[in-house]
ZAMARGU-4260 file (C-alpha; in steps of 0.2 Angstrom, whole numbers, plus 5000, padded with zeros to 4 digits):
<rodrens>
0) 5010/4373/4560 | 5005/4374/4541 | 5017/4389/4539 | 5031/4380/4547 | 5028/4364/4537
5) 5028/4374/4521 | 5044/4383/4526 | 5054/4366/4529 | 5046/4357/4515 | 5059/4348/4504
10) 5073/4351/4517 | 5073/4334/4525 | 5078/4340/4542 | 5087/4330/4555 | 5081/4343/4568
15) 5071/4359/4568 | 5068/4371/4582 | 5056/4386/4584 | 5066/4400/4593 | 5063/4418/4597
20) 5047/4426/4603 | 5036/4411/4598 | 5047/4399/4609 | 5047/4412/4623 | 5028/4414/4623
25) 5030/4432/4617 | 5023/4431/4600 | 5013/4446/4594 | 5002/4443/4579 | 5006/4455/4566
30) 5022/4461/4574 | 5032/4445/4577 | 5040/4433/4565 | 5042/4414/4567 | 5061/4410/4569
35) 5066/4393/4564 | 5083/4384/4565 | 5084/4369/4554 | 5098/4356/4554 | 5101/4345/4538
40) 5113/4331/4534 | 5120/4337/4518 | 5122/4354/4509 | 5106/4364/4510 | 5098/4372/4495
45) 5098/4388/4503 | 5105/4395/4520 | 5092/4407/4525 | 5075/4412/4519 | 5060/4422/4523
50) 5042/4415/4519 | 5027/4425/4521 | 5012/4417/4530 | 4996/4423/4538 | 5004/4422/4555
55) 5019/4433/4550 | 5035/4430/4541 | 5044/4413/4544 | 5062/4416/4545 | 5073/4400/4542
60) 5091/4398/4545 | 5099/4381/4540 | 5115/4373/4547 | 5122/4356/4541 | 5125/4343/4555
65) 5143/4345/4553 | 5142/4364/4556 | 5130/4361/4571 | 5142/4348/4579 | 5157/4360/4576
70) 5149/4376/4582 | 5134/4372/4593 | 5143/4378/4609 | 5149/4395/4601 | 5134/4400/4590
75) 5120/4409/4598 | 5106/4403/4587 | 5112/4385/4590 | 5113/4388/4609 | 5096/4396/4609
80) 5089/4381/4600 | 5096/4369/4612 | 5092/4379/4628 | 5075/4387/4625 | 5070/4382/4607
85) 5054/4371/4604 | 5059/4356/4595 | 5047/4352/4581 | 5058/4338/4573 | 5070/4328/4582
90) 5076/4327/4599 | 5090/4339/4605 | 5098/4326/4616 | 5099/4314/4601 | 5105/4328/4590
95) 5120/4331/4602 | 5123/4312/4602 | 5126/4312/4583 | 5140/4324/4586 | 5150/4312/4597
</rodrens>
């Protein structure tokens, strides 16, 4: 969790999800990376970033809340976040409510 906290530090996320192999229970130390989808309220300082950690690389992709609300039914990363992602900040149902 330390690597994830470091990766999202300063972003003030509304929501954050672990997706990919770690969310599916298929994480392999030394081979897998940690994939994060982060939702923020305003314009993010960056859109994607990779941070190295002892567990492996942490790959972060950031969307604004407006983008999430417009595209969550069409974007594969957003859909994966909602369907099989592990929420580490926020609640997926509450996130969807913010879009209405």
